[in-house]
N, CA, C and O atoms as CSV, one atom per row, in Angstrom:
chain,resi,resn,atom,element,x,y,z
A,1,MET,N,N,40.163,97.734,52.810
A,1,MET,CA,C,40.231,98.427,51.537
A,1,MET,C,C,41.398,97.924,50.689
A,1,MET,O,O,41.431,98.162,49.482
A,2,ALA,N,N,42.345,97.238,51.302
A,2,ALA,CA,C,43.480,96.711,50.548
A,2,ALA,C,C,43.084,95.496,49.709
A,2,ALA,O,O,43.810,95.122,48.788
A,3,LEU,N,N,41.957,94.884,50.011
A,3,LEU,CA,C,41.505,93.723,49.238
A,3,LEU,C,C,40.924,94.169,47.905
A,3,LEU,O,O,40.494,95.313,47.751
A,4,GLU,N,N,40.917,93.251,46.945
A,4,GLU,CA,C,40.389,93.556,45.627
A,4,GLU,C,C,38.910,93.938,45.719
A,4,GLU,O,O,38.110,93.236,46.338
A,5,GLN,N,N,38.572,95.043,45.103
A,5,GLN,CA,C,37.197,95.549,45.085
A,5,GLN,C,C,36.550,95.183,43.752
A,5,GLN,O,O,37.209,95.177,42.712
A,6,PHE,N,N,35.277,94.883,43.793
A,6,PHE,CA,C,34.522,94.522,42.599
A,6,PHE,C,C,33.292,95.402,42.488
A,6,PHE,O,O,32.723,95.820,43.497
A,7,ALA,N,N,32.890,95.679,41.277
A,7,ALA,CA,C,31.606,96.331,41.038
A,7,ALA,C,C,30.558,95.233,40.948
A,7,ALA,O,O,30.804,94.176,40.367
A,8,ALA,N,N,29.397,95.485,41.522
A,8,ALA,CA,C,28.319,94.493,41.487
A,8,ALA,C,C,26.983,95.209,41.429
A,8,ALA,O,O,26.812,96.292,41.988
A,9,THR,N,N,26.047,94.585,40.747
A,9,THR,CA,C,24.668,95.073,40.704
A,9,THR,C,C,23.801,94.010,41.343
A,9,THR,O,O,23.867,92.840,40.965
A,10,SER,N,N,22.987,94.407,42.311
A,10,SER,CA,C,22.129,93.430,42.974
A,10,SER,C,C,20.851,94.101,43.458
A,10,SER,O,O,20.723,95.326,43.452
A,11,ASP,N,N,19.924,93.270,43.870
A,11,ASP,CA,C,18.642,93.733,44.389
A,11,ASP,C,C,18.675,93.743,45.915
A,11,ASP,O,O,19.541,93.130,46.539
A,12,PHE,N,N,17.719,94.446,46.493
A,12,PHE,CA,C,17.667,94.708,47.924
A,12,PHE,C,C,16.213,94.489,48.348
A,12,PHE,O,O,15.331,95.225,47.907
A,13,HIS,N,N,15.950,93.490,49.196
A,13,HIS,CA,C,14.579,93.107,49.550
A,13,HIS,C,C,14.316,93.328,51.039
A,13,HIS,O,O,14.991,92.751,51.891
A,14,CYS,N,N,13.337,94.162,51.338
A,14,CYS,CA,C,12.978,94.447,52.728
A,14,CYS,C,C,11.818,93.560,53.156
A,14,CYS,O,O,10.934,93.242,52.360
A,15,VAL,N,N,11.834,93.168,54.416
A,15,VAL,CA,C,10.784,92.322,54.969
A,15,VAL,C,C,9.418,93.013,54.948
A,15,VAL,O,O,8.386,92.346,55.022
A,16,THR,N,N,9.406,94.323,54.850
A,16,THR,CA,C,8.138,95.059,54.818
A,16,THR,C,C,7.527,95.094,53.419
A,16,THR,O,O,6.627,95.893,53.159
A,17,THR,N,N,7.999,94.250,52.531
A,17,THR,CA,C,7.468,93.952,51.196
A,17,THR,C,C,7.875,94.925,50.095
A,17,THR,O,O,7.230,94.940,49.047
A,18,TRP,N,N,8.886,95.717,50.275
A,18,TRP,CA,C,9.386,96.518,49.164
A,18,TRP,C,C,10.752,95.992,48.740
A,18,TRP,O,O,11.471,95.369,49.521
A,19,SER,N,N,11.082,96.257,47.501
A,19,SER,CA,C,12.391,95.889,46.957
A,19,SER,C,C,12.930,97.057,46.150
A,19,SER,O,O,12.173,97.847,45.586
A,20,GLN,N,N,14.247,97.149,46.106
A,20,GLN,CA,C,14.906,98.085,45.210
A,20,GLN,C,C,15.806,97.252,44.309
A,20,GLN,O,O,16.626,96.470,44.790
A,21,PHE,N,N,15.651,97.420,43.004
A,21,PHE,CA,C,16.357,96.598,42.042
A,21,PHE,C,C,17.553,97.331,41.446
A,21,PHE,O,O,17.600,98.560,41.412
A,22,ASP,N,N,18.510,96.550,40.983
A,22,ASP,CA,C,19.665,97.050,40.235
A,22,ASP,C,C,20.463,98.110,40.987
A,22,ASP,O,O,20.781,99.165,40.438
A,23,MET,N,N,20.776,97.830,42.221
A,23,MET,CA,C,21.614,98.728,43.010
A,23,MET,C,C,23.080,98.449,42.677
A,23,MET,O,O,23.495,97.294,42.581
A,24,GLU,N,N,23.857,99.515,42.503
A,24,GLU,CA,C,25.269,99.410,42.132
A,24,GLU,C,C,26.136,99.509,43.393
A,24,GLU,O,O,26.046,100.480,44.144
A,25,TRP,N,N,26.968,98.499,43.611
A,25,TRP,CA,C,27.837,98.444,44.783
A,25,TRP,C,C,29.297,98.323,44.358
A,25,TRP,O,O,29.592,97.730,43.321
A,26,GLN,N,N,30.188,98.866,45.129
A,26,GLN,CA,C,31.617,98.584,45.036
A,26,GLN,C,C,31.912,97.820,46.308
A,26,GLN,O,O,31.613,98.294,47.404
A,27,ARG,N,N,32.495,96.644,46.174
A,27,ARG,CA,C,32.529,95.771,47.343
A,27,ARG,C,C,33.678,94.780,47.299
A,27,ARG,O,O,34.364,94.605,46.292
A,28,VAL,N,N,33.851,94.136,48.460
A,28,VAL,CA,C,34.727,92.974,48.596
A,28,VAL,C,C,33.802,91.768,48.686
A,28,VAL,O,O,32.829,91.788,49.439
A,29,SER,N,N,34.090,90.743,47.939
A,29,SER,CA,C,33.291,89.530,47.992
A,29,SER,C,C,33.467,88.845,49.340
A,29,SER,O,O,34.583,88.746,49.851
A,30,PHE,N,N,32.364,88.371,49.914
A,30,PHE,CA,C,32.445,87.646,51.180
A,30,PHE,C,C,33.353,86.424,51.053
A,30,PHE,O,O,34.096,86.098,51.979
A,31,SER,N,N,33.292,85.753,49.912
A,31,SER,CA,C,34.125,84.569,49.723
A,31,SER,C,C,35.617,84.912,49.760
A,31,SER,O,O,36.427,84.072,50.152
A,32,THR,N,N,35.988,86.123,49.361
A,32,THR,CA,C,37.384,86.570,49.472
A,32,THR,C,C,37.800,86.609,50.937
A,32,THR,O,O,38.888,86.155,51.291
A,33,LEU,N,N,36.933,87.149,51.788
A,33,LEU,CA,C,37.242,87.181,53.230
A,33,LEU,C,C,37.333,85.770,53.801
A,33,LEU,O,O,38.222,85.469,54.597
A,34,ALA,N,N,36.414,84.917,53.392
A,34,ALA,CA,C,36.417,83.538,53.899
A,34,ALA,C,C,37.691,82.797,53.472
A,34,ALA,O,O,38.218,81.987,54.234
A,35,GLU,N,N,38.179,83.065,52.281
A,35,GLU,CA,C,39.428,82.444,51.841
A,35,GLU,C,C,40.599,82.878,52.709
A,35,GLU,O,O,41.494,82.082,52.990
A,36,LEU,N,N,40.598,84.130,53.133
A,36,LEU,CA,C,41.671,84.625,54.006
A,36,LEU,C,C,41.607,84.000,55.392
A,36,LEU,O,O,42.637,83.696,55.994
A,37,VAL,N,N,40.396,83.811,55.890
A,37,VAL,CA,C,40.190,83.262,57.229
A,37,VAL,C,C,40.360,81.746,57.240
A,37,VAL,O,O,40.887,81.188,58.202
A,38,THR,N,N,39.924,81.089,56.191
A,38,THR,CA,C,39.902,79.633,56.072
A,38,THR,C,C,39.146,79.005,57.243
A,38,THR,O,O,39.760,78.416,58.132
A,39,PRO,N,N,37.818,79.127,57.247
A,39,PRO,CA,C,37.027,78.546,58.339
A,39,PRO,C,C,37.276,77.043,58.471
A,39,PRO,O,O,37.512,76.346,57.484
A,40,ARG,N,N,37.219,76.572,59.691
A,40,ARG,CA,C,37.382,75.138,59.948
A,40,ARG,C,C,36.267,74.340,59.294
A,40,ARG,O,O,35.210,74.878,58.966
A,41,HIS,N,N,36.512,73.074,59.114
A,41,HIS,CA,C,35.565,72.181,58.455
A,41,HIS,C,C,34.197,72.173,59.147
A,41,HIS,O,O,33.174,72.040,58.476
A,42,GLU,N,N,34.163,72.311,60.460
A,42,GLU,CA,C,32.899,72.222,61.207
A,42,GLU,C,C,32.054,73.501,61.162
A,42,GLU,O,O,30.941,73.508,61.690
A,43,VAL,N,N,32.540,74.564,60.560
A,43,VAL,CA,C,31.786,75.819,60.485
A,43,VAL,C,C,30.573,75.639,59.578
A,43,VAL,O,O,30.685,75.168,58.447
A,44,ILE,N,N,29.396,76.031,60.109
A,44,ILE,CA,C,28.151,75.953,59.343
A,44,ILE,C,C,27.387,77.274,59.341
A,44,ILE,O,O,26.491,77.469,58.520
A,45,ASN,N,N,27.733,78.184,60.255
A,45,ASN,CA,C,27.015,79.451,60.377
A,45,ASN,C,C,27.984,80.625,60.478
A,45,ASN,O,O,29.156,80.480,60.827
A,46,VAL,N,N,27.433,81.800,60.154
A,46,VAL,CA,C,28.174,83.044,60.280
A,46,VAL,C,C,27.320,83.991,61.112
A,46,VAL,O,O,26.121,84.136,60.872
A,47,PHE,N,N,27.950,84.632,62.090
A,47,PHE,CA,C,27.268,85.570,62.989
A,47,PHE,C,C,27.942,86.927,62.813
A,47,PHE,O,O,29.168,87.028,62.847
A,48,TYR,N,N,27.136,87.962,62.628
A,48,TYR,CA,C,27.645,89.302,62.376
A,48,TYR,C,C,27.288,90.201,63.552
A,48,TYR,O,O,26.152,90.188,64.026
A,49,LYS,N,N,28.254,90.978,64.022
A,49,LYS,CA,C,28.008,91.965,65.073
A,49,LYS,C,C,28.253,93.355,64.506
A,49,LYS,O,O,29.183,93.578,63.731
A,50,ASN,N,N,27.394,94.282,64.912
A,50,ASN,CA,C,27.485,95.658,64.446
A,50,ASN,C,C,27.944,96.563,65.578
A,50,ASN,O,O,27.892,96.184,66.748
A,51,TYR,N,N,28.387,97.746,65.227
A,51,TYR,CA,C,28.827,98.715,66.224
A,51,TYR,C,C,27.694,99.221,67.105
A,51,TYR,O,O,27.958,99.734,68.192
A,52,ASP,N,N,26.439,99.095,66.674
A,52,ASP,CA,C,25.313,99.584,67.477
A,52,ASP,C,C,24.692,98.505,68.364
A,52,ASP,O,O,23.658,98.744,68.988
A,53,GLY,N,N,25.311,97.313,68.431
A,53,GLY,CA,C,24.786,96.235,69.265
A,53,GLY,C,C,23.907,95.246,68.520
A,53,GLY,O,O,23.577,94.192,69.063
A,54,TYR,N,N,23.524,95.555,67.302
A,54,TYR,CA,C,22.710,94.667,66.478
A,54,TYR,C,C,23.530,93.431,66.103
A,54,TYR,O,O,24.758,93.478,66.036
A,55,SER,N,N,22.837,92.345,65.864
A,55,SER,CA,C,23.492,91.126,65.387
A,55,SER,C,C,22.554,90.413,64.426
A,55,SER,O,O,21.336,90.587,64.481
A,56,THR,N,N,23.130,89.617,63.555
A,56,THR,CA,C,22.340,88.802,62.651
A,56,THR,C,C,23.143,87.565,62.281
A,56,THR,O,O,24.339,87.492,62.563
A,57,ASN,N,N,22.503,86.606,61.662
A,57,ASN,CA,C,23.164,85.339,61.353
A,57,ASN,C,C,22.743,84.825,59.988
A,57,ASN,O,O,21.684,85.176,59.468
A,58,THR,N,N,23.595,83.988,59.424
A,58,THR,CA,C,23.273,83.279,58.188
A,58,THR,C,C,23.963,81.923,58.243
A,58,THR,O,O,24.836,81.680,59.075
A,59,THR,N,N,23.554,81.061,57.348
A,59,THR,CA,C,24.334,79.840,57.179
A,59,THR,C,C,25.554,80.201,56.333
A,59,THR,O,O,25.525,81.165,55.569
A,60,LEU,N,N,26.603,79.434,56.472
A,60,LEU,CA,C,27.789,79.647,55.642
A,60,LEU,C,C,27.450,79.410,54.173
A,60,LEU,O,O,27.912,80.148,53.302
A,61,ASP,N,N,26.652,78.395,53.898
A,61,ASP,CA,C,26.265,78.099,52.518
A,61,ASP,C,C,25.566,79.280,51.848
A,61,ASP,O,O,25.731,79.496,50.647
A,62,ALA,N,N,24.796,80.036,52.604
A,62,ALA,CA,C,24.031,81.148,52.038
A,62,ALA,C,C,24.901,82.311,51.578
A,62,ALA,O,O,24.465,83.126,50.765
A,63,VAL,N,N,26.123,82.395,52.088
A,63,VAL,CA,C,26.950,83.570,51.787
A,63,VAL,C,C,28.220,83.273,50.997
A,63,VAL,O,O,29.016,84.179,50.750
A,64,MET,N,N,28.419,82.036,50.601
A,64,MET,CA,C,29.679,81.685,49.942
A,64,MET,C,C,29.645,81.782,48.421
A,64,MET,O,O,30.611,81.387,47.768
A,65,ASP,N,N,28.576,82.291,47.843
A,65,ASP,CA,C,28.588,82.476,46.394
A,65,ASP,C,C,29.015,83.912,46.069
A,65,ASP,O,O,29.291,84.707,46.968
A,66,ASP,N,N,29.065,84.226,44.793
A,66,ASP,CA,C,29.637,85.504,44.362
A,66,ASP,C,C,28.817,86.735,44.698
A,66,ASP,O,O,29.350,87.844,44.643
A,67,ASP,N,N,27.540,86.590,45.046
A,67,ASP,CA,C,26.744,87.803,45.241
A,67,ASP,C,C,26.819,88.384,46.646
A,67,ASP,O,O,26.443,89.541,46.833
A,68,THR,N,N,27.283,87.643,47.636
A,68,THR,CA,C,27.385,88.179,48.995
A,68,THR,C,C,28.624,89.058,49.091
A,68,THR,O,O,29.697,88.701,48.606
A,69,GLN,N,N,28.457,90.209,49.724
A,69,GLN,CA,C,29.499,91.221,49.676
A,69,GLN,C,C,29.564,92.069,50.933
A,69,GLN,O,O,28.600,92.188,51.689
A,70,ILE,N,N,30.727,92.648,51.124
A,70,ILE,CA,C,30.908,93.706,52.117
A,70,ILE,C,C,31.027,94.981,51.291
A,70,ILE,O,O,32.036,95.204,50.621
A,71,ALA,N,N,30.001,95.808,51.342
A,71,ALA,CA,C,29.930,96.989,50.486
A,71,ALA,C,C,30.470,98.219,51.204
A,71,ALA,O,O,30.232,98.432,52.393
A,72,ARG,N,N,31.208,99.023,50.436
A,72,ARG,CA,C,31.741,100.294,50.935
A,72,ARG,C,C,31.187,101.478,50.139
A,72,ARG,O,O,31.148,102.601,50.642
A,73,THR,N,N,30.756,101.225,48.886
A,73,THR,CA,C,30.143,102.292,48.103
A,73,THR,C,C,28.829,101.805,47.514
A,73,THR,O,O,28.634,100.614,47.276
A,74,TRP,N,N,27.941,102.748,47.289
A,74,TRP,CA,C,26.633,102.463,46.715
A,74,TRP,C,C,26.330,103.561,45.694
A,74,TRP,O,O,26.370,104.747,46.022
A,75,ASN,N,N,26.032,103.169,44.477
A,75,ASN,CA,C,25.756,104.100,43.381
A,75,ASN,C,C,26.834,105.173,43.249
A,75,ASN,O,O,26.533,106.344,43.019
A,76,GLY,N,N,28.103,104.757,43.399
A,76,GLY,CA,C,29.242,105.635,43.164
A,76,GLY,C,C,29.687,106.485,44.336
A,76,GLY,O,O,30.659,107.229,44.210
A,77,ALA,N,N,29.013,106.403,45.469
A,77,ALA,CA,C,29.400,107.196,46.635
A,77,ALA,C,C,29.572,106.269,47.836
A,77,ALA,O,O,29.033,105.162,47.846
A,78,SER,N,N,30.304,106.706,48.827
A,78,SER,CA,C,30.462,105.916,50.049
A,78,SER,C,C,29.100,105.615,50.655
A,78,SER,O,O,28.198,106.452,50.624
A,79,VAL,N,N,28.957,104.416,51.204
A,79,VAL,CA,C,27.719,104.078,51.913
A,79,VAL,C,C,27.608,105.025,53.107
A,79,VAL,O,O,28.488,105.051,53.968
A,80,LEU,N,N,26.545,105.788,53.156
A,80,LEU,CA,C,26.356,106.766,54.226
A,80,LEU,C,C,26.164,106.067,55.567
A,80,LEU,O,O,25.704,104.927,55.624
A,81,VAL,N,N,26.517,106.754,56.629
A,81,VAL,CA,C,26.385,106.192,57.970
A,81,VAL,C,C,24.951,105.755,58.238
A,81,VAL,O,O,24.735,104.684,58.805
A,82,GLU,N,N,23.973,106.552,57.847
A,82,GLU,CA,C,22.575,106.187,58.112
A,82,GLU,C,C,22.123,104.955,57.329
A,82,GLU,O,O,21.085,104.371,57.640
A,83,HIS,N,N,22.892,104.560,56.319
A,83,HIS,CA,C,22.577,103.360,55.537
A,83,HIS,C,C,23.524,102.207,55.839
A,83,HIS,O,O,23.553,101.215,55.111
A,84,GLY,N,N,24.307,102.339,56.923
A,84,GLY,CA,C,25.149,101.228,57.347
A,84,GLY,C,C,26.626,101.396,57.094
A,84,GLY,O,O,27.399,100.479,57.373
A,85,GLY,N,N,27.051,102.541,56.574
A,85,GLY,CA,C,28.482,102.763,56.322
A,85,GLY,C,C,29.264,102.874,57.612
A,85,GLY,O,O,28.713,103.294,58.630
A,86,SER,N,N,30.435,102.535,57.596
A,86,SER,CA,C,31.295,102.512,56.429
A,86,SER,C,C,31.362,101.149,55.722
A,86,SER,O,O,31.810,101.070,54.578
A,87,ALA,N,N,30.929,100.105,56.378
A,87,ALA,CA,C,30.918,98.776,55.742
A,87,ALA,C,C,29.607,98.080,56.068
A,87,ALA,O,O,29.170,98.050,57.218
A,88,ARG,N,N,28.997,97.528,55.047
A,88,ARG,CA,C,27.694,96.895,55.203
A,88,ARG,C,C,27.667,95.575,54.448
A,88,ARG,O,O,28.157,95.487,53.322
A,89,VAL,N,N,27.090,94.543,55.072
A,89,VAL,CA,C,26.943,93.237,54.422
A,89,VAL,C,C,25.710,93.293,53.518
A,89,VAL,O,O,24.640,93.731,53.941
A,90,ILE,N,N,25.869,92.848,52.276
A,90,ILE,CA,C,24.769,92.782,51.322
A,90,ILE,C,C,24.631,91.321,50.889
A,90,ILE,O,O,25.566,90.732,50.347
A,91,ILE,N,N,23.453,90.749,51.138
A,91,ILE,CA,C,23.156,89.370,50.743
A,91,ILE,C,C,21.874,89.423,49.913
A,91,ILE,O,O,20.782,89.274,50.461
A,92,PRO,N,N,21.990,89.633,48.602
A,92,PRO,CA,C,20.809,89.874,47.764
A,92,PRO,C,C,19.737,88.798,47.824
A,92,PRO,O,O,18.561,89.108,47.637
A,93,LYS,N,N,20.094,87.561,48.075
A,93,LYS,CA,C,19.097,86.481,48.065
A,93,LYS,C,C,18.352,86.351,49.391
A,93,LYS,O,O,17.464,85.506,49.510
A,94,LEU,N,N,18.692,87.168,50.395
A,94,LEU,CA,C,18.011,87.146,51.687
A,94,LEU,C,C,17.418,88.518,51.980
A,94,LEU,O,O,17.826,89.523,51.397
A,95,TYR,N,N,16.448,88.545,52.893
A,95,TYR,CA,C,15.909,89.826,53.330
A,95,TYR,C,C,17.021,90.674,53.939
A,95,TYR,O,O,17.987,90.154,54.497
A,96,VAL,N,N,16.863,91.975,53.821
A,96,VAL,CA,C,17.894,92.932,54.214
A,96,VAL,C,C,18.311,92.811,55.679
A,96,VAL,O,O,19.459,93.120,56.000
A,97,TRP,N,N,17.426,92.373,56.583
A,97,TRP,CA,C,17.843,92.339,57.985
A,97,TRP,C,C,19.039,91.420,58.195
A,97,TRP,O,O,19.728,91.539,59.208
A,98,ASN,N,N,19.301,90.508,57.267
A,98,ASN,CA,C,20.493,89.667,57.368
A,98,ASN,C,C,21.757,90.387,56.921
A,98,ASN,O,O,22.858,89.873,57.124
A,99,GLY,N,N,21.628,91.540,56.330
A,99,GLY,CA,C,22.783,92.325,55.902
A,99,GLY,C,C,23.175,93.318,56.976
A,99,GLY,O,O,22.610,94.408,57.062
A,100,ALA,N,N,24.123,92.948,57.777
A,100,ALA,CA,C,24.531,93.761,58.921
A,100,ALA,C,C,25.025,95.140,58.490
A,100,ALA,O,O,25.884,95.253,57.615
A,101,LYS,N,N,24.480,96.184,59.105
A,101,LYS,CA,C,24.976,97.550,58.931
A,101,LYS,C,C,26.096,97.783,59.945
A,101,LYS,O,O,26.209,97.056,60.932
A,102,TRP,N,N,26.916,98.793,59.697
A,102,TRP,CA,C,27.970,99.214,60.632
A,102,TRP,C,C,28.782,98.018,61.130
A,102,TRP,O,O,29.025,97.864,62.326
A,103,LEU,N,N,29.185,97.193,60.195
A,103,LEU,CA,C,29.824,95.914,60.494
A,103,LEU,C,C,31.047,96.074,61.395
A,103,LEU,O,O,31.960,96.848,61.106
A,104,LYS,N,N,31.038,95.333,62.476
A,104,LYS,CA,C,32.143,95.347,63.435
A,104,LYS,C,C,32.906,94.026,63.438
A,104,LYS,O,O,34.135,94.017,63.503
A,105,GLU,N,N,32.175,92.907,63.367
A,105,GLU,CA,C,32.805,91.603,63.549
A,105,GLU,C,C,32.043,90.534,62.774
A,105,GLU,O,O,30.814,90.560,62.705
A,106,ILE,N,N,32.778,89.602,62.197
A,106,ILE,CA,C,32.218,88.425,61.529
A,106,ILE,C,C,32.772,87.214,62.260
A,106,ILE,O,O,33.985,87.053,62.387
A,107,ILE,N,N,31.856,86.349,62.745
A,107,ILE,CA,C,32.277,85.178,63.521
A,107,ILE,C,C,31.801,83.926,62.794
A,107,ILE,O,O,30.617,83.792,62.483
A,108,PHE,N,N,32.718,83.023,62.530
A,108,PHE,CA,C,32.396,81.740,61.909
A,108,PHE,C,C,32.144,80.733,63.024
A,108,PHE,O,O,32.972,80.582,63.923
A,109,LEU,N,N,30.992,80.034,62.972
A,109,LEU,CA,C,30.562,79.169,64.073
A,109,LEU,C,C,30.224,77.752,63.619
A,109,LEU,O,O,29.889,77.511,62.459
A,110,ASP,N,N,30.321,76.835,64.557
A,110,ASP,CA,C,29.922,75.445,64.307
A,110,ASP,C,C,28.486,75.189,64.750
A,110,ASP,O,O,28.059,74.037,64.825
A,111,ARG,N,N,27.742,76.244,65.043
A,111,ARG,CA,C,26.354,76.141,65.507
A,111,ARG,C,C,25.609,77.416,65.102
A,111,ARG,O,O,26.218,78.393,64.667
A,112,ASP,N,N,24.312,77.389,65.250
A,112,ASP,CA,C,23.482,78.536,64.928
A,112,ASP,C,C,23.246,79.361,66.184
A,112,ASP,O,O,22.865,78.819,67.222
A,113,ILE,N,N,23.466,80.647,66.098
A,113,ILE,CA,C,23.104,81.594,67.156
A,113,ILE,C,C,22.133,82.580,66.526
A,113,ILE,O,O,22.452,83.185,65.503
A,114,LEU,N,N,20.966,82.751,67.111
A,114,LEU,CA,C,19.970,83.659,66.566
A,114,LEU,C,C,20.402,85.107,66.749
A,114,LEU,O,O,20.957,85.476,67.784
A,115,GLY,N,N,20.142,85.920,65.732
A,115,GLY,CA,C,20.448,87.336,65.789
A,115,GLY,C,C,19.289,88.139,66.367
A,115,GLY,O,O,18.309,87.571,66.849
A,116,PHE,N,N,19.409,89.452,66.315
A,116,PHE,CA,C,18.452,90.384,66.898
A,116,PHE,C,C,17.014,90.089,66.472
A,116,PHE,O,O,16.147,89.909,67.326
A,117,TRP,N,N,16.748,90.037,65.166
A,117,TRP,CA,C,15.386,89.829,64.698
A,117,TRP,C,C,14.937,88.383,64.810
A,117,TRP,O,O,13.754,88.125,65.032
A,118,GLU,N,N,15.839,87.446,64.664
A,118,GLU,CA,C,15.477,86.033,64.777
A,118,GLU,C,C,15.003,85.698,66.200
A,118,GLU,O,O,14.087,84.893,66.371
A,119,VAL,N,N,15.610,86.300,67.199
A,119,VAL,CA,C,15.181,86.109,68.589
A,119,VAL,C,C,13.766,86.650,68.779
A,119,VAL,O,O,13.028,86.167,69.638
A,120,ARG,N,N,13.388,87.645,67.989
A,120,ARG,CA,C,12.081,88.296,68.092
A,120,ARG,C,C,11.038,87.700,67.145
A,120,ARG,O,O,9.989,88.304,66.919
A,121,GLY,N,N,11.322,86.514,66.590
A,121,GLY,CA,C,10.315,85.802,65.820
A,121,GLY,C,C,10.449,85.858,64.314
A,121,GLY,O,O,9.629,85.281,63.599
A,122,TYR,N,N,11.470,86.544,63.815
A,122,TYR,CA,C,11.662,86.550,62.369
A,122,TYR,C,C,12.289,85.234,61.921
A,122,TYR,O,O,12.933,84.535,62.704
A,123,SER,N,N,12.090,84.916,60.660
A,123,SER,CA,C,12.584,83.671,60.083
A,123,SER,C,C,14.101,83.566,60.187
A,123,SER,O,O,14.815,84.565,60.096
A,124,ASN,N,N,14.569,82.362,60.375
A,124,ASN,CA,C,16.008,82.121,60.421
A,124,ASN,C,C,16.576,81.846,59.028
A,124,ASN,O,O,17.790,81.715,58.871
A,125,THR,N,N,15.703,81.757,58.014
A,125,THR,CA,C,16.183,81.542,56.650
A,125,THR,C,C,15.995,82.777,55.757
A,125,THR,O,O,16.795,82.989,54.846
A,126,ALA,N,N,14.980,83.583,55.987
A,126,ALA,CA,C,14.825,84.914,55.380
A,126,ALA,C,C,14.814,84.929,53.856
A,126,ALA,O,O,15.441,85.795,53.244
A,127,ASP,N,N,14.126,84.004,53.247
A,127,ASP,CA,C,14.082,83.915,51.790
A,127,ASP,C,C,12.974,84.818,51.232
A,127,ASP,O,O,11.794,84.529,51.433
A,128,PRO,N,N,13.333,85.903,50.536
A,128,PRO,CA,C,12.287,86.801,50.026
A,128,PRO,C,C,11.425,86.186,48.931
A,128,PRO,O,O,10.280,86.602,48.751
A,129,TRP,N,N,11.945,85.210,48.199
A,129,TRP,CA,C,11.185,84.628,47.089
A,129,TRP,C,C,10.050,83.729,47.582
A,129,TRP,O,O,9.066,83.532,46.869
A,130,SER,N,N,10.175,83.190,48.782
A,130,SER,CA,C,9.076,82.407,49.352
A,130,SER,C,C,8.342,83.202,50.441
A,130,SER,O,O,7.502,82.663,51.160
A,131,GLU,N,N,8.680,84.512,50.547
A,131,GLU,CA,C,8.104,85.386,51.563
A,131,GLU,C,C,8.248,84.803,52.968
A,131,GLU,O,O,7.329,84.872,53.784
A,132,ASP,N,N,9.407,84.236,53.227
A,132,ASP,CA,C,9.729,83.598,54.507
A,132,ASP,C,C,10.155,84.655,55.517
A,132,ASP,O,O,11.346,84.882,55.731
A,133,ARG,N,N,9.165,85.299,56.135
A,133,ARG,CA,C,9.426,86.409,57.035
A,133,ARG,C,C,9.510,86.001,58.513
A,133,ARG,O,O,10.373,86.478,59.249
A,134,PHE,N,N,8.616,85.128,58.926
A,134,PHE,CA,C,8.489,84.841,60.363
A,134,PHE,C,C,8.690,83.359,60.647
A,134,PHE,O,O,8.382,82.507,59.814
A,135,SER,N,N,9.212,83.065,61.834
A,135,SER,CA,C,9.431,81.658,62.196
A,135,SER,C,C,8.155,81.009,62.680
A,135,SER,O,O,8.156,79.828,63.026
């Protein structure tokens, strides 16, 4: 919470074919965290672990622009526990399963490790615009 917080509006795309548009978030930019960590040159992937045992992954390239965020508030209120609070990863350009709820740990890796849904046959790229749901 000591890091600079930004207001952001983004969309939210579920693999089950629904979307919610223009969601208001108060958040820390993922790139702000990456600047603090300074990942090594060989880092190509990011692996997220949640407090409930869930995990997910993304490429580093997919999360280093301004829209990827660690959200603490949604529409002016704290992100509720049932929606992933107190901290939730939001990656508007990917399906929601890549946005870790109940965020516990972010690991920068030099290789790809499949997350919970990717191990079960979901796409490793998760692009909602091409409907890239399954591997």
